PQR file with spaces between the fields and no chain letter, atoms N, CA, C, O and H, PARSE charges and radii, in Angstrom:
ATOM       1  N    UNK     1      13.487    9.044    0.945 -0.4000 1.5000
ATOM       2  CA   UNK     1      12.008    9.016    1.538 -0.0000 2.0000
ATOM       3  C    UNK     1      11.337    7.861    0.676  0.5500 1.7000
ATOM       4  O    UNK     1      11.338    7.839   -0.554 -0.5500 1.4000
ATOM       5  N    UNK     2      10.721    6.832    1.567 -0.4000 1.5000
ATOM       6  CA   UNK     2      10.002    5.914    1.085 -0.0000 2.0000
ATOM       7  C    UNK     2       8.655    5.648    1.502  0.5500 1.7000
ATOM       8  O    UNK     2       8.295    6.011    2.622 -0.5500 1.4000
ATOM       9  H    UNK     2      10.720    6.850    2.567  0.4000 1.0000
ATOM      10  N    UNK     3       7.779    4.984    0.629 -0.4000 1.5000
ATOM      11  CA   UNK     3       6.506    4.474    0.977 -0.0000 2.0000
ATOM      12  C    UNK     3       6.616    3.102    1.454  0.5500 1.7000
ATOM      13  O    UNK     3       7.422    2.305    0.974 -0.5500 1.4000
ATOM      14  H    UNK     3       8.072    4.690   -0.280  0.4000 1.0000
ATOM      15  N    UNK     4       5.728    2.797    2.491 -0.4000 1.5000
ATOM      16  CA   UNK     4       5.834    1.622    3.104 -0.0000 2.0000
ATOM      17  C    UNK     4       4.309    0.927    2.711  0.5500 1.7000
ATOM      18  O    UNK     4       3.281    1.411    3.186 -0.5500 1.4000
ATOM      19  H    UNK     4       5.074    3.444    2.882  0.4000 1.0000
ATOM      20  N    UNK     5       4.276   -0.266    1.789 -0.4000 1.5000
ATOM      21  CA   UNK     5       2.896   -0.753    1.338 -0.0000 2.0000
ATOM      22  C    UNK     5       2.846   -1.963    2.304  0.5500 1.7000
ATOM      23  O    UNK     5       3.827   -2.705    2.355 -0.5500 1.4000
ATOM      24  H    UNK     5       5.111   -0.660    1.404  0.4000 1.0000
ATOM      25  N    UNK     6       1.872   -2.177    2.993 -0.4000 1.5000
ATOM      26  CA   UNK     6       1.408   -3.463    3.675 -0.0000 2.0000
ATOM      27  C    UNK     6       0.281   -4.081    3.514  0.5500 1.7000
ATOM      28  O    UNK     6      -0.696   -3.497    3.044 -0.5500 1.4000
ATOM      29  H    UNK     6       1.075   -1.574    2.951  0.4000 1.0000
ATOM      30  N    UNK     7       0.256   -5.290    3.865 -0.4000 1.5000
ATOM      31  CA   UNK     7      -1.001   -6.070    3.808 -0.0000 2.0000
ATOM      32  C    UNK     7      -1.061   -7.478    4.426  0.5500 1.7000
ATOM      33  O    UNK     7       0.039   -7.944    4.723 -0.5500 1.4000
ATOM      34  H    UNK     7       1.049   -5.764    4.247  0.4000 1.0000
ATOM      35  N    UNK     8      -1.997   -8.142    4.642 -0.4000 1.5000
ATOM      36  CA   UNK     8      -2.027   -9.544    5.314 -0.0000 2.0000
ATOM      37  C    UNK     8      -2.924  -10.375    4.266  0.5500 1.7000
ATOM      38  O    UNK     8      -3.841  -10.004    3.534 -0.5500 1.4000
ATOM      39  H    UNK     8      -2.891   -7.763    4.400  0.4000 1.0000
ATOM      40  N    UNK     9      -2.332  -11.623    4.459 -0.4000 1.5000
ATOM      41  CA   UNK     9      -3.174  -12.865    3.792 -0.0000 2.0000
ATOM      42  C    UNK     9      -2.991  -14.108    4.903  0.5500 1.7000
ATOM      43  O    UNK     9      -2.596  -13.968    6.061 -0.5500 1.4000
ATOM      44  H    UNK     9      -1.587  -11.925    5.054  0.4000 1.0000
ATOM      45  N    UNK    10      -3.341  -15.228    4.319 -0.4000 1.5000
ATOM      46  CA   UNK    10      -3.338  -16.289    5.181 -0.0000 2.0000
ATOM      47  C    UNK    10      -1.999  -16.709    5.866  0.5500 1.7000
ATOM      48  O    UNK    10      -1.830  -17.431    6.848 -0.5500 1.4000
ATOM      49  H    UNK    10      -3.662  -15.342    3.379  0.4000 1.0000
ATOM      50  N    UNK    11      -1.093  -16.058    5.077 -0.4000 1.5000
ATOM      51  CA   UNK    11       0.427  -16.465    5.602 -0.0000 2.0000
ATOM      52  C    UNK    11       1.047  -15.603    6.483  0.5500 1.7000
ATOM      53  O    UNK    11       2.110  -15.882    7.037 -0.5500 1.4000
ATOM      54  H    UNK    11      -1.230  -15.471    4.279  0.4000 1.0000
ATOM      55  N    UNK    12       0.294  -14.316    6.682 -0.4000 1.5000
ATOM      56  CA   UNK    12       0.746  -13.475    7.656 -0.0000 2.0000
ATOM      57  C    UNK    12       0.906  -12.043    6.904  0.5500 1.7000
ATOM      58  O    UNK    12       0.243  -11.755    5.907 -0.5500 1.4000
ATOM      59  H    UNK    12      -0.569  -14.090    6.231  0.4000 1.0000
ATOM      60  N    UNK    13       1.884  -11.163    7.510 -0.4000 1.5000
ATOM      61  CA   UNK    13       1.789   -9.856    6.978 -0.0000 2.0000
ATOM      62  C    UNK    13       3.024   -9.782    6.082  0.5500 1.7000
ATOM      63  O    UNK    13       3.953  -10.586    6.156 -0.5500 1.4000
ATOM      64  H    UNK    13       2.423  -11.398    8.320  0.4000 1.0000
ATOM      65  N    UNK    14       2.958   -8.653    5.145 -0.4000 1.5000
ATOM      66  CA   UNK    14       3.827   -8.417    4.303 -0.0000 2.0000
ATOM      67  C    UNK    14       4.144   -6.953    4.379  0.5500 1.7000
ATOM      68  O    UNK    14       3.132   -6.262    4.500 -0.5500 1.4000
ATOM      69  H    UNK    14       2.203   -7.999    5.086  0.4000 1.0000
ATOM      70  N    UNK    15       5.422   -6.211    4.335 -0.4000 1.5000
ATOM      71  CA   UNK    15       5.508   -4.907    4.265 -0.0000 2.0000
ATOM      72  C    UNK    15       6.737   -4.499    3.395  0.5500 1.7000
ATOM      73  O    UNK    15       7.910   -4.772    3.648 -0.5500 1.4000
ATOM      74  H    UNK    15       6.244   -6.772    4.236  0.4000 1.0000
ATOM      75  N    UNK    16       6.287   -3.828    2.374 -0.4000 1.5000
ATOM      76  CA   UNK    16       7.372   -3.457    1.315 -0.0000 2.0000
ATOM      77  C    UNK    16       7.665   -2.142    0.937  0.5500 1.7000
ATOM      78  O    UNK    16       6.715   -1.372    0.788 -0.5500 1.4000
ATOM      79  H    UNK    16       5.334   -3.606    2.168  0.4000 1.0000
ATOM      80  N    UNK    17       8.770   -1.757    0.760 -0.4000 1.5000
ATOM      81  CA   UNK    17       9.293   -0.398    0.383 -0.0000 2.0000
ATOM      82  C    UNK    17       9.083    0.047   -0.800  0.5500 1.7000
ATOM      83  O    UNK    17       9.220   -0.859   -1.622 -0.5500 1.4000
ATOM      84  H    UNK    17       9.541   -2.382    0.881  0.4000 1.0000
ATOM      85  N    UNK    18       8.766    1.207   -1.340 -0.4000 1.5000
ATOM      86  CA   UNK    18       8.518    1.719   -2.498 -0.0000 2.0000
ATOM      87  C    UNK    18       9.062    3.096   -2.462  0.5500 1.7000
ATOM      88  O    UNK    18       8.868    3.809   -1.478 -0.5500 1.4000
ATOM      89  H    UNK    18       8.654    1.943   -0.672  0.4000 1.0000
ATOM      90  N    UNK    19       9.934    3.623   -3.797 -0.4000 1.5000
ATOM      91  CA   UNK    19      10.415    4.687   -3.645 -0.0000 2.0000
ATOM      92  C    UNK    19       9.636    5.979   -4.318  0.5500 1.7000
ATOM      93  O    UNK    19      10.133    7.105   -4.287 -0.5500 1.4000
ATOM      94  H    UNK    19      10.091    3.044   -4.596  0.4000 1.0000
ATOM      95  N    UNK    20       8.504    5.726   -4.861 -0.4000 1.5000
ATOM      96  CA   UNK    20       7.552    6.608   -5.490 -0.0000 2.0000
ATOM      97  C    UNK    20       6.109    6.336   -5.253  0.5500 1.7000
ATOM      98  O    UNK    20       5.683    5.194   -5.084 -0.5500 1.4000
ATOM      99  H    UNK    20       8.100    4.811   -4.887  0.4000 1.0000
ATOM     100  N    UNK    21       5.282    7.517   -5.240 -0.4000 1.5000
ATOM     101  CA   UNK    21       3.806    7.363   -5.021 -0.0000 2.0000
ATOM     102  C    UNK    21       3.408    6.311   -6.119  0.5500 1.7000
ATOM     103  O    UNK    21       2.877    5.234   -5.845 -0.5500 1.4000
ATOM     104  H    UNK    21       5.629    8.445   -5.377  0.4000 1.0000
ATOM     105  N    UNK    22       3.657    6.649   -7.141 -0.4000 1.5000
ATOM     106  CA   UNK    22       3.143    5.655   -8.315 -0.0000 2.0000
ATOM     107  C    UNK    22       3.433    4.108   -8.069  0.5500 1.7000
ATOM     108  O    UNK    22       2.537    3.281   -8.243 -0.5500 1.4000
ATOM     109  H    UNK    22       4.088    7.524   -7.363  0.4000 1.0000
ATOM     110  N    UNK    23       4.713    3.742   -7.659 -0.4000 1.5000
ATOM     111  CA   UNK    23       5.184    2.346   -7.305 -0.0000 2.0000
ATOM     112  C    UNK    23       4.461    1.907   -6.296  0.5500 1.7000
ATOM     113  O    UNK    23       4.133    0.721   -6.331 -0.5500 1.4000
ATOM     114  H    UNK    23       5.441    4.414   -7.518  0.4000 1.0000
ATOM     115  N    UNK    24       4.043    2.723   -5.178 -0.4000 1.5000
ATOM     116  CA   UNK    24       3.424    2.536   -3.909 -0.0000 2.0000
ATOM     117  C    UNK    24       2.021    1.935   -4.287  0.5500 1.7000
ATOM     118  O    UNK    24       1.618    0.846   -3.878 -0.5500 1.4000
ATOM     119  H    UNK    24       4.309    3.686   -5.150  0.4000 1.0000
ATOM     120  N    UNK    25       1.375    2.721   -5.061 -0.4000 1.5000
ATOM     121  CA   UNK    25      -0.046    2.389   -5.583 -0.0000 2.0000
ATOM     122  C    UNK    25      -0.190    1.253   -6.389  0.5500 1.7000
ATOM     123  O    UNK    25      -1.151    0.483   -6.354 -0.5500 1.4000
ATOM     124  H    UNK    25       1.702    3.606   -5.393  0.4000 1.0000
ATOM     125  N    UNK    26       0.953    1.157   -7.236 -0.4000 1.5000
ATOM     126  CA   UNK    26       0.976   -0.090   -8.057 -0.0000 2.0000
ATOM     127  C    UNK    26       0.962   -1.406   -7.404  0.5500 1.7000
ATOM     128  O    UNK    26       0.280   -2.375   -7.736 -0.5500 1.4000
ATOM     129  H    UNK    26       1.733    1.782   -7.264  0.4000 1.0000
ATOM     130  N    UNK    27       2.005   -1.303   -6.195 -0.4000 1.5000
ATOM     131  CA   UNK    27       2.091   -2.459   -5.433 -0.0000 2.0000
ATOM     132  C    UNK    27       0.771   -2.676   -4.608  0.5500 1.7000
ATOM     133  O    UNK    27       0.153   -3.741   -4.603 -0.5500 1.4000
ATOM     134  H    UNK    27       2.559   -0.515   -5.925  0.4000 1.0000
ATOM     135  N    UNK    28       0.444   -1.665   -3.982 -0.4000 1.5000
ATOM     136  CA   UNK    28      -0.792   -1.787   -3.124 -0.0000 2.0000
ATOM     137  C    UNK    28      -2.041   -2.522   -3.998  0.5500 1.7000
ATOM     138  O    UNK    28      -2.750   -3.419   -3.543 -0.5500 1.4000
ATOM     139  H    UNK    28       0.946   -0.800   -3.985  0.4000 1.0000
ATOM     140  N    UNK    29      -2.123   -2.095   -4.999 -0.4000 1.5000
ATOM     141  CA   UNK    29      -3.140   -2.600   -6.029 -0.0000 2.0000
ATOM     142  C    UNK    29      -3.031   -4.043   -6.312  0.5500 1.7000
ATOM     143  O    UNK    29      -3.973   -4.835   -6.307 -0.5500 1.4000
ATOM     144  H    UNK    29      -1.546   -1.367   -5.369  0.4000 1.0000
ATOM     145  N    UNK    30      -1.834   -4.301   -6.552 -0.4000 1.5000
ATOM     146  CA   UNK    30      -1.561   -5.916   -7.013 -0.0000 2.0000
ATOM     147  C    UNK    30      -1.651   -6.680   -5.872  0.5500 1.7000
ATOM     148  O    UNK    30      -2.082   -7.822   -6.030 -0.5500 1.4000
ATOM     149  H    UNK    30      -1.069   -3.657   -6.556  0.4000 1.0000
ATOM     150  N    UNK    31      -1.241   -6.202   -4.358 -0.4000 1.5000
ATOM     151  CA   UNK    31      -1.686   -7.075   -3.365 -0.0000 2.0000
ATOM     152  C    UNK    31      -3.341   -7.166   -3.129  0.5500 1.7000
ATOM     153  O    UNK    31      -3.940   -8.154   -2.705 -0.5500 1.4000
ATOM     154  H    UNK    31      -0.891   -5.274   -4.230  0.4000 1.0000
ATOM     155  N    UNK    32      -3.774   -6.213   -3.413 -0.4000 1.5000
ATOM     156  CA   UNK    32      -5.191   -6.326   -3.355 -0.0000 2.0000
ATOM     157  C    UNK    32      -5.863   -7.303   -4.257  0.5500 1.7000
ATOM     158  O    UNK    32      -6.808   -8.010   -3.910 -0.5500 1.4000
ATOM     159  H    UNK    32      -3.287   -5.410   -3.757  0.4000 1.0000
ATOM     160  N    UNK    33      -5.322   -7.295   -5.416 -0.4000 1.5000
ATOM     161  CA   UNK    33      -5.697   -8.380   -6.651 -0.0000 2.0000
ATOM     162  C    UNK    33      -5.318   -9.571   -6.073  0.5500 1.7000
ATOM     163  O    UNK    33      -6.169  -10.426   -6.313 -0.5500 1.4000
ATOM     164  H    UNK    33      -4.554   -6.721   -5.698  0.4000 1.0000
ATOM     165  N    UNK    34      -4.424   -9.983   -5.428 -0.4000 1.5000
ATOM     166  CA   UNK    34      -3.885  -11.172   -5.144 -0.0000 2.0000
ATOM     167  C    UNK    34      -4.686  -11.607   -3.738  0.5500 1.7000
ATOM     168  O    UNK    34      -4.417  -12.682   -3.202 -0.5500 1.4000
ATOM     169  H    UNK    34      -3.732   -9.288   -5.232  0.4000 1.0000
ATOM     170  N    UNK    35      -5.518  -10.855   -3.274 -0.4000 1.5000
ATOM     171  CA   UNK    35      -6.166  -11.411   -2.096 -0.0000 2.0000
ATOM     172  C    UNK    35      -5.902  -10.734   -0.656  0.5500 1.7000
ATOM     173  O    UNK    35      -6.677  -10.793    0.298 -0.5500 1.4000
ATOM     174  H    UNK    35      -5.737   -9.982   -3.709  0.4000 1.0000
ATOM     175  N    UNK    36      -4.843  -10.177   -0.684 -0.4000 1.5000
ATOM     176  CA   UNK    36      -4.549   -9.404    0.733 -0.0000 2.0000
ATOM     177  C    UNK    36      -5.572   -8.785    1.009  0.5500 1.7000
ATOM     178  O    UNK    36      -6.416   -8.457    0.176 -0.5500 1.4000
ATOM     179  H    UNK    36      -4.214  -10.128   -1.459  0.4000 1.0000
ATOM     180  N    UNK    37      -5.636   -8.492    2.504 -0.4000 1.5000
ATOM     181  CA   UNK    37      -6.764   -7.596    3.111 -0.0000 2.0000
ATOM     182  C    UNK    37      -5.757   -6.548    3.985  0.5500 1.7000
ATOM     183  O    UNK    37      -4.536   -6.675    4.073 -0.5500 1.4000
ATOM     184  H    UNK    37      -4.950   -8.759    3.181  0.4000 1.0000
ATOM     185  N    UNK    38      -6.411   -5.692    4.487 -0.4000 1.5000
ATOM     186  CA   UNK    38      -5.718   -4.608    5.306 -0.0000 2.0000
ATOM     187  C    UNK    38      -4.677   -3.940    4.564  0.5500 1.7000
ATOM     188  O    UNK    38      -3.652   -3.556    5.128 -0.5500 1.4000
ATOM     189  H    UNK    38      -7.403   -5.588    4.416  0.4000 1.0000
ATOM     190  N    UNK    39      -4.888   -3.775    3.290 -0.4000 1.5000
ATOM     191  CA   UNK    39      -3.734   -3.156    2.615 -0.0000 2.0000
ATOM     192  C    UNK    39      -3.564   -1.723    2.773  0.5500 1.7000
ATOM     193  O    UNK    39      -4.509   -1.023    2.409 -0.5500 1.4000
ATOM     194  H    UNK    39      -5.720   -4.087    2.831  0.4000 1.0000
ATOM     195  N    UNK    40      -2.497   -1.140    3.265 -0.4000 1.5000
ATOM     196  CA   UNK    40      -2.505    0.120    3.302 -0.0000 2.0000
ATOM     197  C    UNK    40      -1.000    0.605    2.831  0.5500 1.7000
ATOM     198  O    UNK    40      -0.058   -0.179    2.717 -0.5500 1.4000
ATOM     199  H    UNK    40      -1.730   -1.709    3.560  0.4000 1.0000
ATOM     200  N    UNK    41      -0.920    2.086    2.564 -0.4000 1.5000
ATOM     201  CA   UNK    41       0.166    2.847    2.213 -0.0000 2.0000
ATOM     202  C    UNK    41       0.681    3.794    3.312  0.5500 1.7000
ATOM     203  O    UNK    41      -0.083    4.653    3.754 -0.5500 1.4000
ATOM     204  H    UNK    41      -1.686    2.723    2.656  0.4000 1.0000
ATOM     205  N    UNK    42       2.004    3.674    3.798 -0.4000 1.5000
ATOM     206  CA   UNK    42       2.030    4.742    4.744 -0.0000 2.0000
ATOM     207  C    UNK    42       3.290    5.728    4.164  0.5500 1.7000
ATOM     208  O    UNK    42       4.474    5.401    4.086 -0.5500 1.4000
ATOM     209  H    UNK    42       2.624    2.977    3.440  0.4000 1.0000
ATOM     210  N    UNK    43       2.773    6.846    3.835 -0.4000 1.5000
ATOM     211  CA   UNK    43       3.590    8.080    3.160 -0.0000 2.0000
ATOM     212  C    UNK    43       5.005    8.121    3.855  0.5500 1.7000
ATOM     213  O    UNK    43       5.245    7.468    4.871 -0.5500 1.4000
ATOM     214  H    UNK    43       1.811    7.113    3.898  0.4000 1.0000
ATOM     215  N    UNK    44       5.897    8.914    3.249 -0.4000 1.5000
ATOM     216  CA   UNK    44       7.006    9.388    4.066 -0.0000 2.0000
ATOM     217  C    UNK    44       6.668   10.306    5.030  0.5500 1.7000
ATOM     218  O    UNK    44       7.530   10.487    5.890 -0.5500 1.4000
ATOM     219  H    UNK    44       5.703    9.445    2.425  0.4000 1.0000
ATOM     220  N    UNK    45       5.663   10.927    5.121 -0.4000 1.5000
ATOM     221  CA   UNK    45       5.057   12.034    6.156 -0.0000 2.0000
ATOM     222  C    UNK    45       4.459   11.407    7.455  0.5500 1.7000
ATOM     223  O    UNK    45       4.271   11.984    8.526 -0.5500 1.4000
ATOM     224  H    UNK    45       4.963   10.781    4.422  0.4000 1.0000
ATOM     225  N    UNK    46       4.169    9.957    7.101 -0.4000 1.5000
ATOM     226  CA   UNK    46       3.518    9.238    8.197 -0.0000 2.0000
ATOM     227  C    UNK    46       2.058    9.149    8.026  0.5500 1.7000
ATOM     228  O    UNK    46       1.384    8.700    8.953 -0.5500 1.4000
ATOM     229  H    UNK    46       4.322    9.488    6.231  0.4000 1.0000
ATOM     230  N    UNK    47       1.469    9.560    6.857 -0.4000 1.5000
ATOM     231  CA   UNK    47       0.133    9.426    6.544 -0.0000 2.0000
ATOM     232  C    UNK    47      -0.253    8.036    6.312  0.5500 1.7000
ATOM     233  O    UNK    47       0.402    7.420    5.471 -0.5500 1.4000
ATOM     234  H    UNK    47       2.016    9.924    6.104  0.4000 1.0000
ATOM     235  N    UNK    48      -1.253    7.408    6.947 -0.4000 1.5000
ATOM     236  CA   UNK    48      -1.723    6.101    6.362 -0.0000 2.0000
ATOM     237  C    UNK    48      -3.014    6.212    5.560  0.5500 1.7000
ATOM     238  O    UNK    48      -4.019    6.873    5.824 -0.5500 1.4000
ATOM     239  H    UNK    48      -1.785    7.908    7.630  0.4000 1.0000
ATOM     240  N    UNK    49      -2.773    5.446    4.558 -0.4000 1.5000
ATOM     241  CA   UNK    49      -3.906    5.699    3.181 -0.0000 2.0000
ATOM     242  C    UNK    49      -4.416    4.003    3.432  0.5500 1.7000
ATOM     243  O    UNK    49      -3.663    3.032    3.502 -0.5500 1.4000
ATOM     244  H    UNK    49      -1.957    4.909    4.343  0.4000 1.0000
ATOM     245  N    UNK    50      -5.761    4.006    3.525 -0.4000 1.5000
ATOM     246  CA   UNK    50      -6.548    2.740    3.353 -0.0000 2.0000
ATOM     247  C    UNK    50      -7.004    2.377    1.920  0.5500 1.7000
ATOM     248  O    UNK    50      -7.175    3.351    1.186 -0.5500 1.4000
ATOM     249  H    UNK    50      -6.374    4.795    3.468  0.4000 1.0000
ATOM     250  N    UNK    51      -7.207    1.291    1.445 -0.4000 1.5000
ATOM     251  CA   UNK    51      -7.413    0.981    0.222 -0.0000 2.0000
ATOM     252  C    UNK    51      -8.506    1.679   -0.356  0.5500 1.7000
ATOM     253  O    UNK    51      -8.519    1.832   -1.578 -0.5500 1.4000
ATOM     254  H    UNK    51      -7.068    0.500    2.041  0.4000 1.0000
ATOM     255  N    UNK    52      -9.510    2.165    0.412 -0.4000 1.5000
ATOM     256  CA   UNK    52     -10.740    3.160   -0.302 -0.0000 2.0000
ATOM     257  C    UNK    52     -10.274    4.482   -0.476  0.5500 1.7000
ATOM     258  O    UNK    52     -11.043    5.317   -0.950 -0.5500 1.4000
ATOM     259  H    UNK    52      -9.500    2.041    1.405  0.4000 1.0000
ATOM     260  N    UNK    53      -8.822    4.867   -0.078 -0.4000 1.5000
ATOM     261  CA   UNK    53      -8.382    6.034   -0.251 -0.0000 2.0000
ATOM     262  C    UNK    53      -7.533    6.152   -1.513  0.5500 1.7000
ATOM     263  O    UNK    53      -7.406    7.252   -2.050 -0.5500 1.4000
ATOM     264  H    UNK    53      -8.196    4.188    0.307  0.4000 1.0000
ATOM     265  N    UNK    54      -7.002    5.161   -1.962 -0.4000 1.5000
ATOM     266  CA   UNK    54      -6.002    4.992   -2.940 -0.0000 2.0000
ATOM     267  C    UNK    54      -6.261    5.910   -4.374  0.5500 1.7000
ATOM     268  O    UNK    54      -5.413    6.495   -5.047 -0.5500 1.4000
ATOM     269  H    UNK    54      -7.105    4.267   -1.526  0.4000 1.0000
ATOM     270  N    UNK    55      -7.701    5.822   -4.583 -0.4000 1.5000
ATOM     271  CA   UNK    55      -7.889    6.797   -5.831 -0.0000 2.0000
ATOM     272  C    UNK    55      -7.842    8.302   -5.561  0.5500 1.7000
ATOM     273  O    UNK    55      -7.580    9.103   -6.458 -0.5500 1.4000
ATOM     274  H    UNK    55      -8.389    5.346   -4.035  0.4000 1.0000
ATOM     275  N    UNK    56      -8.110    8.677   -4.261 -0.4000 1.5000
ATOM     276  CA   UNK    56      -7.776   10.191   -3.795 -0.0000 2.0000
ATOM     277  C    UNK    56      -6.160   10.669   -3.904  0.5500 1.7000
ATOM     278  O    UNK    56      -5.650   11.723   -4.283 -0.5500 1.4000
ATOM     279  H    UNK    56      -8.323    8.026   -3.532  0.4000 1.0000
ATOM     280  N    UNK    57      -5.575    9.375   -3.383 -0.4000 1.5000
ATOM     281  CA   UNK    57      -4.060    9.658   -3.352 -0.0000 2.0000
ATOM     282  C    UNK    57      -3.479    9.782   -4.803  0.5500 1.7000
ATOM     283  O    UNK    57      -2.435   10.389   -5.038 -0.5500 1.4000
ATOM     284  H    UNK    57      -5.989    8.518   -3.075  0.4000 1.0000
ATOM     285  N    UNK    58      -4.143    9.236   -5.637 -0.4000 1.5000
ATOM     286  CA   UNK    58      -3.617    8.987   -7.149 -0.0000 2.0000
ATOM     287  C    UNK    58      -3.811   10.352   -7.762  0.5500 1.7000
ATOM     288  O    UNK    58      -3.022   10.756   -8.615 -0.5500 1.4000
ATOM     289  H    UNK    58      -4.991    8.743   -5.446  0.4000 1.0000
ATOM     290  N    UNK    59      -4.905   11.124   -7.325 -0.4000 1.5000
ATOM     291  CA   UNK    59      -5.195   12.394   -7.926 -0.0000 2.0000
ATOM     292  C    UNK    59      -4.148   13.547   -7.669  0.5500 1.7000
ATOM     293  O    UNK    59      -4.330   14.664   -8.153 -0.5500 1.4000
ATOM     294  H    UNK    59      -5.546   10.796   -6.632  0.4000 1.0000
């Protein structure tokens, strides 16, 4: 099972796979810090988490 982390910047879209919740959250937050927009995480169950939901997912 994998988490997919995606985001968009001026160069286009990026989509990265991560094996754990913690790794997905870490990469998503890194993308936000780097200026990516529309950053989201897709869970193995198909749930889409937007950046304002990351803190809830962490709990």
